[in-house]
C-alpha positions in Angstrom: 0.1 0.0 0.0 1.3 3.6 -0.7 1.4 6.1 2.0 -0.5 9.4 1.4 1.2 12.3 3.1 -1.1 15.1 3.7 -0.7 18.5 5.7 -3.7 19.4 8.4 -4.2 21.7 11.0 -4.9 21.0 14.7 -7.2 23.8 16.0 -7.5 25.4 19.5 -10.3 23.0 20.5 -7.9 19.9 19.4 -9.8 19.3 16.1 -7.9 17.9 13.4 -8.8 19.3 10.0 -7.6 17.5 6.8 -8.8 17.6 3.4 -8.4 14.2 1.8 -7.9 13.7 -1.9 -10.6 12.2 -3.9 -8.7 9.0 -4.8 -7.8 8.2 -1.1 -8.7 4.6 -0.2 -12.0 3.9 1.8 -11.4 1.8 5.0 -9.3 1.9 8.3 -6.2 3.8 8.4 -3.4 4.6 10.7 -2.7 8.3 11.6 0.5 9.4 12.8 0.8 13.0 14.0 4.1 14.6 13.3 4.1 18.6 14.1 5.9 20.8 11.6 9.0 22.8 13.0 7.8 26.1 14.3 10.1 29.2 14.0 11.2 30.7 17.0 9.3 34.1 17.6 11.8 37.0 17.0 11.5 39.9 19.3 12.0 43.2 18.5 14.0 45.8 20.4 11.2 47.5 22.1 9.8 44.1 23.2 13.0 43.2 24.8 13.3 46.7 26.5 9.7 46.2 27.8 10.7 42.6 29.1 13.7 43.8 30.8 11.8 46.8 32.4 9.1 44.5 33.6 11.8 42.1 35.2 13.7 44.8 37.0 10.3 46.0 38.3 9.4 42.5 39.6 13.2 42.5 41.1 12.6 45.8 42.7 9.4 44.5 44.6 11.1 41.3 45.5 14.3 43.4 46.8 11.9 45.6 48.8 10.1 42.5 50.4 13.3 41.1 51.4 12.6 38.2 49.0 15.3 38.7 46.6 18.5 36.5 47.1 21.7 38.5 46.0 24.3 36.6 48.0 25.6 35.1 44.7 25.9 38.6 43.2 29.3 40.5 43.4 29.3 43.7 45.7 29.0 46.8 43.4 32.3 48.3 44.8 34.3 45.0 43.8 37.4 45.6 41.9 38.8 42.6 40.2 42.4 41.8 40.6 44.8 42.5 37.8 46.4 39.3 36.0 49.8 40.4 37.6 48.3 40.1 41.1 46.5 36.7 40.3 50.0 35.6 39.0 51.8 36.5 42.1 49.4 34.7 44.0 49.5 31.6 42.0 53.1 31.5 41.9 53.3 31.9 45.7 51.2 28.5 46.1 53.3 25.5 47.3 53.8 23.0 44.5 52.9 19.6 45.6 53.7 16.2 43.8 50.5 14.8 45.1 47.3 15.4 43.2 43.9 16.1 44.7 43.2 12.3 44.4 46.0 11.3 46.6 44.9 13.5 49.3 41.3 12.0 49.0 42.5 8.4 48.9 44.8 9.2 51.9 41.6 10.8 53.7 39.7 7.6 53.1 42.5 5.4 54.2 42.7 7.2 57.6 38.9 6.7 58.0 39.1 3.0 57.7 
């Protein structure tokens, strides 16, 4: 039997609308629903700005109510260290021939 490929539409009330060709066979059929890919909606700059303003207004309300967790956020006056400061700290770290796994295994052995 030859498969007939048709395009249909599903309405909001979950009705399937298909127009069958005149030569479609009469009798039992198997129906497979395969949704067609939908394009992602693209927001305009104005829509993005509106969403960001709405989000910030909600954050302000939550902050005023004491419900906005900001412990994970860096303070506003934080100054990031320069690369030279980071390198100086890294160079000052002791070099150990042991890996972290070695220390973990030693700790496990001590507990046994």
